[in-house]
N, C-alpha and C positions, 0 to 999 in steps of 0.2 A: 430186281433193281440192280443196275450196274454199280460198281464199287465207288465211283466218283460222281454218281448222280447228285444233282443239286449243289455241286461245287462250281465255283467260278475261278478260273485260272487266268493269270497274266503270263504271257510268254514273250519276252523280247527277242527280236531277231528270228521270228518264226515264219518268215516268208519262204525260206530256203533251208536246205541242209539239215543239221541237227535240230535246229529250232522248229522247223516244220515237222520233223518226225516226232518231236516231243508234243507239239500241239495236237497232232493227229492221234497219238497214243493216249493222251489225256481225254480227248474228245471221244475216242472209241470206248473209253471206260466210263463215259457219261458226263464229263465235265463240259461246261460252257467255257469258251476261250476267247480272250482278247488277243488278237493277232497283231503283231507289229513288224514292219519292214520299212526300209527307205523307199521302196518301190511299191506304189499303190496297186499296180496290176498283179504283182507277185503276191502281195498280202491278200488280195481278193481271191486268187486261185486257192490259197490255203483255206480261206474262209469257206469257199464253195465245197472243198473236200470235207471240211468239218461238218457242214450242214448235211452233206450226203451220208454222214455217219449217224445222223439223227440228233446231233448236238447243236447248240446255238453258237454263233460266232459274231464278234464285233471287230472292227478294224481301227487301229490307231496308227496311222502312218507318221513316220518321222524319225529323226535322228536321236538316239537315246542319250547322246552327249549334250544335246541342247538343254540349257537350264530350265526351259519351260516344259520340257517333254514329260518329266515324271508326274507333275501335277495333272497334265492332260491324260496320261495313261490311266492314272487312278480314277479320275473323273469318268472316263469312258466305262470302266468296270462298274462303278457305282451307279451311274445313270442308266446304263443299259441292263445290267444284271442285278443290281441291288447290293453289291458287296464284293469282297475279295476273300478267297479261301486259300489259293495257291499262287505263289509268286516264283517264277523261274527267270532268274537273271542270266540270260543266255547270249545276248548279242555280243559280238566281238569279231576280231580278225587279227591277223599277224602282219606286222610291218617290220621286217627283220634287217638287222645289220650288226656286225661286230661293233663293240662299244666305241672305238675310235672313229667309226663312220656313222654312228647314230647321231642324228641331229636333235636339237631340242624339240623340234616339231614332231619327230617320230616318237621320242620318249613321252612327250605330253599326250600324244594321241593314244598311245597304249595305256597309260595310266587313266586317261579320261574314259575310254570305253570299257575297260575291264574293272575299274575300281570306282571312279567317280560316279558313273552312271548307275551301278547297283546301289551305291550309297544314297543317291538322290531319290531313287525309286522307293527304297525302303523307308527313307525319311518321310516321303509324301504319303506312303501307305499307313504309317504308324497311327495317326488319329482314327482312320477308318477301322483298323483292326482292334485298337484299344477300346474304342467306343462299343463296337459289336461285342467284344469279349465281356466288358463290364455289364452290358445289358443282359447277356446270357447268364452270367454269374448271378445277377440279381433275380432273374426269372427262374433259372433252373438249378442254381447252386454250383454250376460248373460251365466254363466256356467250352464250346466245341473246338475240336482240334483244327488248326490251320497249319500250313507249312510253307517254308521258304527254302528254295534250293538255288544256290549260287554255283555257277559253272566255273570250275578252275581247270587246271591242266597238270599233267605229269611234269611239264616244263616249269610250272610254278612251284612244284614240290621239290624238284631236284635240280632246277636250272638247266639251261640249254645254250650252247654256244651260238651266238648270233641273235639271241632273243632276250637281251637284258630288260628292255621295256615290257615285253610281253610277259616274261617270267615274273617280273616285279609286280605287275598288275594282278596276275593270277595268284601269286602268293598273298598279296594284299587282301584279296577277297576272302581268303581263308581266315585272316584275322578279323575281318568284318563279320564273317559267319559265326565265329566263336564268341564274339562280343554280343551280337544280336541274340544268340542262343541264351545268354545269361539275362539280357534285358527283357526278352519277350517270353521267357518261360512262364511268367505269371499270367500271360494271356493264353496259355496252352498252345503256343506256337512252337513247332519244331523247326530248327534252322540247321541245315546241313549243306555240304558242298559235294559236288561230283567232279572229280578230276579226270578228264579224258586223256587217253593215250593217242595213238595214231588212228584217226577215223577218216574214212574216205569221203571227203567233201571237195568242193571246188578249190578249197585252200590247199589240199594235198594231192588230189587226183587230177587236177587240171594239167594241160600240156605244158611242161616245163619250158620257160623262156618265151612262151606265147600267151599263156593264160594270165589274166589280170582281173582284179575286182576294182570297182569304182567307189570311192568313199570321199565325200565332200569335194568332188571334182578332181580327186587324185586318182591316178592309175597306179595301183599297187600290184606288184608281181605276185602271182600265186602259182601253185603247182610244184611238184617235186619231180626230179628226173627219175626215170625208171630205175636207174642204178641206185639212187639214194633211197627210193621207196623200198626196193628189194632189200637193201642193207638194213633198213629200219625193221622191216617185217621179219628178217632173219633173227633179230634180237627179241622178238615177241614170243614168249613160250607157246602161245596158241598158234603161232606160225603165220599170222595174217593180220592186216589192219582190220579194224572194226567197221561196221556199217552205221549210218545214222540211226537206223532202227534199233540196233544194239545199244547205242549210246542213249537213246530215248528210254530204253528198257530200264537202265540204271536209275534214271530220274523217276520214272514211274514207280519203281519199287519203294522209293522214299515217300511217295504220295499215298500209298495204300494204307488202309487201317492197321495192317500188321506192323507198320513202322511208327505207330503212335508214340512209342517210348524211345525212339532213336533221335538224338539231337546233339548238335555240336560236332558231328563226325565228318570226315572227308572220305568219301568212297571213291576208290580208283577203278575206273572202267577202262582198262588198257590191255586186256588179254594177258596180264601178268608182267607187262613191260614196265620198266622204271629207268630213270636216268641217274 
């Protein structure tokens, strides 16, 4: 039996990039996965790859910042798979400017996707997790272990010029992580964060000046210049940016049974890089 067999995972932003790599990593370890993306065709592709690995997949298309989204994501997991064991708050993007050029819209968008959305999803999942844990305690004397992993960033831990909103949201989710660790320990839920350094995704590896992502009909610039990426990589002790699969590996480690007694921690997956 695979180490995550009979586990149900929710992974936001899992149609592409790091989120997709996380979803496939968990599925390869036996977990059934609820996939989320703004684009239904992209989510469906990830779901097909999950089923090819022998796991089950469900799709919940939508914007994680929508007030109704969290309840719908939780309902999908419960109705299709019967419960929730793993929550990965991964969805996010960067919309950068130095502070004097940062609009209220930019600031609020970064806080919304990186902090409000994880908060709402965890709030919506609480009754499901609490009720399951209480039933298990009554039946078996102990709740089975569940896990939450919130995705942060080295920028959130150390700040980064041009990323006031992004860094604030990513640091905020660390506070949320440490609070939920204390609230949900009684349900045998471990709550941790993984802070990524430079990972090669469309946000970093796209063609500088031409690469964009579309969020809520906004075209947001993505990609780093070759010179900037080279400079960043030169400051990484391992000498290179990470891959989405390496980022997913850090998340997977905290889902394994060997991590059953690790909670409230921030694990940095950055090749030794810090700001």
